[in-house]
C-alpha beads as a LAMMPS data file, in Angstrom:
LAMMPS data file: protein, C-alpha beads

86 atoms
85 bonds

1 atom types
1 bond types

-500.0 500.0 xlo xhi
-500.0 500.0 ylo yhi
-500.0 500.0 zlo zhi

Masses

1 110.0

Atoms # bond

1 1 1 -332.758 -206.648 -293.129
2 1 1 -330.603 -208.492 -290.786
3 1 1 -329.759 -212.172 -290.675
4 1 1 -326.945 -214.911 -288.801
5 1 1 -324.777 -216.005 -291.726
6 1 1 -323.486 -219.619 -291.994
7 1 1 -320.192 -218.365 -289.760
8 1 1 -322.096 -216.091 -287.042
9 1 1 -321.979 -213.022 -288.088
10 1 1 -324.367 -210.491 -289.150
11 1 1 -325.836 -210.249 -292.613
12 1 1 -327.935 -207.252 -293.679
13 1 1 -329.624 -206.357 -297.198
14 1 1 -331.508 -204.239 -298.582
15 1 1 -335.108 -204.404 -299.599
16 1 1 -333.611 -204.581 -303.332
17 1 1 -331.217 -207.199 -302.766
18 1 1 -334.121 -209.187 -300.613
19 1 1 -336.831 -209.248 -303.622
20 1 1 -333.996 -210.054 -305.974
21 1 1 -333.353 -213.263 -304.374
22 1 1 -336.627 -214.475 -305.200
23 1 1 -337.133 -213.389 -308.810
24 1 1 -336.711 -217.146 -310.247
25 1 1 -339.441 -218.519 -307.870
26 1 1 -341.798 -215.395 -308.505
27 1 1 -345.085 -217.176 -309.110
28 1 1 -344.400 -220.361 -308.522
29 1 1 -346.389 -222.417 -305.503
30 1 1 -343.753 -223.456 -302.523
31 1 1 -344.378 -226.370 -300.532
32 1 1 -344.010 -225.480 -296.838
33 1 1 -345.791 -225.086 -293.872
34 1 1 -346.167 -221.384 -292.542
35 1 1 -347.069 -220.637 -288.729
36 1 1 -347.517 -217.362 -287.093
37 1 1 -345.765 -218.630 -283.398
38 1 1 -346.533 -215.633 -281.815
39 1 1 -347.923 -212.366 -281.654
40 1 1 -347.475 -209.789 -279.159
41 1 1 -348.787 -206.174 -279.165
42 1 1 -348.236 -202.905 -276.693
43 1 1 -350.291 -199.743 -277.659
44 1 1 -349.016 -199.000 -281.285
45 1 1 -346.212 -201.180 -281.623
46 1 1 -345.979 -205.328 -282.321
47 1 1 -343.854 -208.382 -282.531
48 1 1 -344.783 -211.473 -284.644
49 1 1 -342.616 -214.452 -285.289
50 1 1 -343.528 -216.170 -288.273
51 1 1 -342.116 -219.879 -288.848
52 1 1 -341.614 -221.367 -292.279
53 1 1 -340.815 -224.817 -293.117
54 1 1 -339.836 -226.420 -295.883
55 1 1 -338.201 -229.880 -296.667
56 1 1 -334.844 -229.145 -295.714
57 1 1 -334.832 -225.703 -294.127
58 1 1 -337.009 -224.137 -291.421
59 1 1 -337.465 -220.085 -291.479
60 1 1 -337.864 -218.115 -288.330
61 1 1 -339.003 -214.190 -289.403
62 1 1 -339.096 -211.798 -286.306
63 1 1 -341.293 -209.064 -287.572
64 1 1 -341.535 -205.740 -285.842
65 1 1 -344.383 -203.463 -286.401
66 1 1 -345.530 -199.533 -285.607
67 1 1 -349.571 -198.500 -286.254
68 1 1 -349.117 -195.043 -288.379
69 1 1 -351.788 -193.464 -288.646
70 1 1 -354.550 -196.743 -287.763
71 1 1 -352.338 -199.193 -290.201
72 1 1 -349.835 -201.267 -289.232
73 1 1 -346.609 -201.251 -291.120
74 1 1 -343.498 -203.023 -290.737
75 1 1 -340.374 -201.373 -289.494
76 1 1 -338.341 -204.513 -289.523
77 1 1 -337.754 -208.023 -289.705
78 1 1 -334.412 -210.370 -288.787
79 1 1 -334.086 -213.593 -289.548
80 1 1 -333.082 -217.166 -289.023
81 1 1 -332.502 -220.269 -291.239
82 1 1 -331.597 -223.649 -289.959
83 1 1 -331.217 -226.054 -292.654
84 1 1 -331.962 -229.621 -292.165
85 1 1 -334.069 -228.592 -289.193
86 1 1 -337.274 -229.786 -291.215

Bonds

1 1 1 2
2 1 2 3
3 1 3 4
4 1 4 5
5 1 5 6
6 1 6 7
7 1 7 8
8 1 8 9
9 1 9 10
10 1 10 11
11 1 11 12
12 1 12 13
13 1 13 14
14 1 14 15
15 1 15 16
16 1 16 17
17 1 17 18
18 1 18 19
19 1 19 20
20 1 20 21
21 1 21 22
22 1 22 23
23 1 23 24
24 1 24 25
25 1 25 26
26 1 26 27
27 1 27 28
28 1 28 29
29 1 29 30
30 1 30 31
31 1 31 32
32 1 32 33
33 1 33 34
34 1 34 35
35 1 35 36
36 1 36 37
37 1 37 38
38 1 38 39
39 1 39 40
40 1 40 41
41 1 41 42
42 1 42 43
43 1 43 44
44 1 44 45
45 1 45 46
46 1 46 47
47 1 47 48
48 1 48 49
49 1 49 50
50 1 50 51
51 1 51 52
52 1 52 53
53 1 53 54
54 1 54 55
55 1 55 56
56 1 56 57
57 1 57 58
58 1 58 59
59 1 59 60
60 1 60 61
61 1 61 62
62 1 62 63
63 1 63 64
64 1 64 65
65 1 65 66
66 1 66 67
67 1 67 68
68 1 68 69
69 1 69 70
70 1 70 71
71 1 71 72
72 1 72 73
73 1 73 74
74 1 74 75
75 1 75 76
76 1 76 77
77 1 77 78
78 1 78 79
79 1 79 80
80 1 80 81
81 1 81 82
82 1 82 83
83 1 83 84
84 1 84 85
85 1 85 86
């Protein structure tokens, strides 16, 4: 997974690193608003924009999917965090 660091450089996390970042909050309710902002599908490829608004920050995810054997699979995700945007 790729993201933009605070210094505007490209950052990358493995799936294991990304999951580890959620260990402390696993099972806890988050107070925020999740919005599917857009969905674009062409044949067996799709792109979804998801906006997550929390107090003090907004996360925007861009998720790429492919349809394999009639099942949609996430093949890539990038995100941007805007602090104080909420």
